[in-house]
N, C-alpha and C positions, 0 to 999 in steps of 0.2 A: 078146823084149821086149815087155812088156805096150801095148796103146795105148792112150793120152792120150784123151778124148772126144770128142764129137762137137760136141757145146757147148761146148765152149773154143778148139774147132778154128773153129766158126761163129762167136764173138767176136769181133768187129770193136776192131782197136784205135783208140785214140783219136786223132784228128787231132789233135788239143790237143796232148797228150802224146809222139805215138810220134817224133817227132821231137827230143826230147830232148838225145838223146844226141849229134847233130850240133851242138846247142849247144852243150852241153859241153865237146864235143874243140874248137870255135874258142872260147869261153872258156878253156882250158887251155892253146892257142896264144898267150892275152892278149889276142884282139880281145874287144872289144867288145860284147855282145849286147843291144840292145833288143829286149824280150821283150812283143812283142804278141799270143803265143797263145794266153797263158791269165786267165782273170778275176781275179788276184791284186791287189787295188791296191795303194797304194804309201801311200794318206791311211792314217796313225797311226791303230791303235785308240785304240776310247775309253781315259778313264784310269781309269774305274769299272772297266774289266772286268779292269784289273792291280791296282786298290788290292782286288778282289775275291778274288784270287789271293790278295794278299801277308794279305788278313787270315783266310784262313781258320783257323778253328780247334779241327780237327777230331783226337781219339785214333787213328780210326779212319778209310777213305777204303772205306766202304763202298756194295754196290748200291743202288742206288737203285731205286724201284718200277720196273715193264719200262714202263709208260706215260709216266713220267717222274717229278720233284720236283713236289707237289703247285702249292708258291709259283712255280714258274715257271710252269708252267700255266694260277695265278689273274693273273699277271701279264702273260701271255698273252694272255688272254681282254679283261685290261682295255687293252691295247696296240690288239688289234683294231675294240675299240667303234670309235677314232680314225676308224678308215678305216671307217665302218658295216657288218660283218660283226660280225653276232650268234650269238656259238656259244656254249654253256657247255662249262664246263670238261671233264666228261667227254668232249667231242668231240673233246678234242685231244688226240693221244699225241707222245709228243717221241722223236723218232726220231736215229739215229746220222748228221747231214747232212741234208739234200734229198734225198738220194739213194737215202738207206735207205728217206727215206716215199715213191717213185716206186717203188724195188722191193718195196717189204710190198703198195701198192696193187693193184701186178699180181699177186702173188705171191692176194692176198685175191679177188681179183677175177675172175681169169682161168683157165682150163683151157687146158691143152696145146692148140695147133692157132686157140684164140680170137682175135679180130682186135682192131688198136685205128687208127682212121684219125687219122692227123699229120700238119697241113698242114709241106712240106716248104721250105728244110732249115730243121732240129729239133736241137735237141742231141743228142747222137751218143751221150753214155751211154741215150739212152731204146731204143735196137736194141738196147745190150746188156743193158738189165733184161728187153727183151722176152725174151731170146732167154733169161734166164737162167729164168723162167719160165714155157719152152715155148710164150706165145703168136707171135703176130705184128704188125710193124708194117704198114700199109699207108699210103703214103702220095700227099697230093697236092699238087702242086707251084704253090706260087707262084712268082713273076717278078721278080729286080732293079728288072724296065723300071716297073714299078708301084710299086715300095717295097714287094714280099710284102708287099702286102694280105692278107687273108682270102681263097681264092679261092671260085667262085662256091658257095653250098650245093649246089647241083643235081649238081658233081662230087664233096661227101661223098657226097650218094645215090647217085648210080650204084655205089660203092663199096660198100654196105652189103648184106653174107649173113647167113644165118642166122648166121654165127659172129664176128661182129662184136659187142664188147659193151661198145666207150667211142670217146668224141672225146678228146685230147689235144689242149693249148694250153699255150704258155706264153707268159703277157702280164704285162708285157711280155717281148719273146721276146728267147733267146736262142738263134740267134744273128744275128737278124737286127734289133735295135730296133723292131721293130716293136709299137705300140701297137695292141689291138683299137678299136675303135669300140661303141657300143650297139649301132647297126646290128647289127653283125658276130656283138656276143652275144649280143641276142636271137634272132638266127639258130640258131646253134647251139643254144639254148637249146632253139627249137622240136623242130628235129631231133632232141636227146635223147629230148624229152622225148614227141615221134610214136615213136619205134623203141626206147621203155624202154631208154636207153643212158644208161653212169654217160657225166661230164665232169670228165675228170681237168684239175685247172689249176693248171699253177707258173705261182708266184707272188711269186717269193722277191725280185723288182726292184721291187716296186710303191712305192717311195719315189722311184724315179729314171723319172718320167714326165714328158715334157717340153713338153706341147702345152698348151693350156688346158681343153681336154675331162674332164671328169673322171676317175680312175682306176676302172674297171667290175670289178669283183672278180664270180666266177663265183656267188657268193653274196649277190650282189645282186638276184640271176634270180629272179621268183618263178616259183613250181608247179613244181621238179626241187630243190629242195632236199637232199631225199634222192641225187638222183643225182647230186650233185656231192661230188667228192674233193678235195680243197684241198690242195696242198705248200707248203711254205715254209721258210725256213732263212733263221737272223743271218750268216750268214758275209759277203754281200756289205753290210746295211744296215748292216755297225757295223765292217767291214769286219777280220771274224776265222776267215775259211776254215779256221783250225786248229784251232777248239776241235770242230769235227766236230758242230751241233747245227743238228738242224732239225724237223720236224712234220708231220703227218698230219692235218690235219682233217676229220671227215666228223658228219652228219648221223645216216647211216644203223646203227645198231643193230645189227642184224647184220653186217653189215661188218666194224663197230667191234671185232665179238668175236672176226671172222675175224683181222683184222691185227694184234690181241691176243695170237694164239694165236703168231705168227711173234715179236713183242716177247718172250714170254715166251721162247720158244727161243736168243734171243742175250742172253738176261739184262735187261742193264741200258742204255740211254744212256750216257754219260759221265759220271759226275760230276762232275767239276771243271770241264768243259764248260760243265755245267746250272747251275752257280753264275755263271762269267763268262756266258754269256747272262742269267739272271736278273741282276745287278747293270748289264746294257748297255741295258735297257728303262729304263732310268729316266737316259741318256744325255741332258744337253740338247738340247732342243731348235736350240740357236747350230749343236751339234756336226752334226748333221743338215744344217742349213740350208747350213751353210759346206762340208759335202760337194758337198749337191744342185748349189752353185755351180760349185764347182770341175768337176763332169762336165759342166755348162753350155757353161763355157766349154774345156775338153776338147774337147766334140762340136765345139765350134765351130771352133775349130781346129783340129783332126783332117779335120772333113768337108773345109773350106776347102783346104788344101794336100792331100789326095787331088785331088779334082777340077782342081785347078790343073798334077794331072801330067800329061804327053801322055800317050791314051788309057785313063790309070785313071776308076773310076768308084765312086763310091757314092751312094745316096738319104740321106736325112736318117733317122738313125734315132730316132724320137719315146721311145726311151723304154729301159732297162738304160744297159750302156756297152760296148757290141758293136754293130759294123759288119759288111757285107757287101762287097768290095772286089770290084770287076770289076776283070782286069788284061788289058794286053797281053801276054801270055806264049801257048805252044802245051799248057804244063801248069802247073799251081799248083803241084804238089807237087813237081813237080822243080825250079822258078823257086824253092822254098820249101828245098830241098834246097841247091842250088847257094851258095846266098845265105848258109846255114850252113858250106860246105864249100870251096868254090871263092873266093868273093867277099869285098873287104874296102874299106873306103871311108875313108882316115883312119885305120886299126885301129879299124873298128865297121862291123857287120853287124846286120841284122833279121830276127826270130823273126816267121813269120806261121803260122798254122793251115791249111792247104789245106782251103778251101769243100767240097771233095767227099765229106769224111768227116762231113759234115752233112745229105745227101744218103745217098736209099735207091738214088733210080731211077740208075740207070749211066748215064757221061757228064754229067750234071747236076754244075755246081761246078766243071767240071776249071777253067776260068780266074778262079776268084774265091778269094778267102782271106778268111779274118774276122780282121778287126783288133780287139782289146780297150785302149780307153784308159785305160790303170788308171797310166799311167806321166803326168809331169806334163809341164807344156807344152815344155819345155824339150825333155825328152828326147825328147816327142814331134817335136819340129821336128829335132832330129840327127836323129832313125827315117827320117821323112820324105828327108828327104834323101840317106840314103844308098838308102834304097826308092827314091827318083830317079833315083839314080848305077847304080842296079843293073842298073835297065832300061834303061838306056844298054848297060849291057856284055852282057846278058842273050842269048847265040846263041840261042834259042827267041821271042826275042821278034818279036811279032807283026804290029807297027803301022812 
């Protein structure tokens, strides 16, 4: 028998999705599963998105340009202006979700063996995309004890080698909900400028910042404009994860030319998704405000409820709609599987993502989970009731 690739063997399974089979088995037994594992909001998609689908009047569903529809890129340029991000239409490349934007950024910037420094915990698929590009993720640990603030810049400097090509951040952060401050962003700016690195900045959650401080984009940092690679997506802000439309934004012409080769090789991003995304940009401000306010209330509710459960702790997330939770258990992954396979309370159980999958350092996050507060408050309350009962019954409880 032929052997499969070592690259495939090295690819990590998603901590967000790898327990889905257990959740599905629980559901098939009639158990109600509260799915806090994945960032799939239950907030309705804007009506403008559905109207755009219904009004499609084409005789052919053709390829779009490899860089995406011009009309969508023009609308995105105007959208970014609302956040004081000054980019040209030609700086914007439409991708098949933000995931493809990350993958193409890595493929276009990194050679096999090159390294990217990432604060951990980090979005797990970054590791998978790095492996796909033959590159290596080098992590700087952050801590739940200080709310996952940016590690000291000296810790980044210690890791820089001749193979280091960039630093990757997610701001606001997935999985922690941390929001980087201006001071922290300027420290990163100085570091990438000093060492001539790329700054990859995943900013798909920019609408969801819950502090009084302004949102800081990597494109707000003077002096490194051509070193910034911004990753974006419409999935979260318009609650339309399934249309698979993202964007890669760069002012670096050489980098854009590289990215376009990969875009041309995959032909084009989804046509129907682009039509929906373009219409969604015209979503009324009232919708965005209602969505924002709903997440503010969910965040307050969930954090308060978690921190009332004996032995549990989560810091207050300042952005996105995730939080990392420390649990009084011997092994969070075992606990998550146990919840789905051996436990139910009043016909209900809870599905969480083991946080160890968001760390590259072995042993880190062993007693942590990531929760997405994407369910309504009534369901969040029932999920927390179920979690509390599960912790009381779990054989591996440590408190």
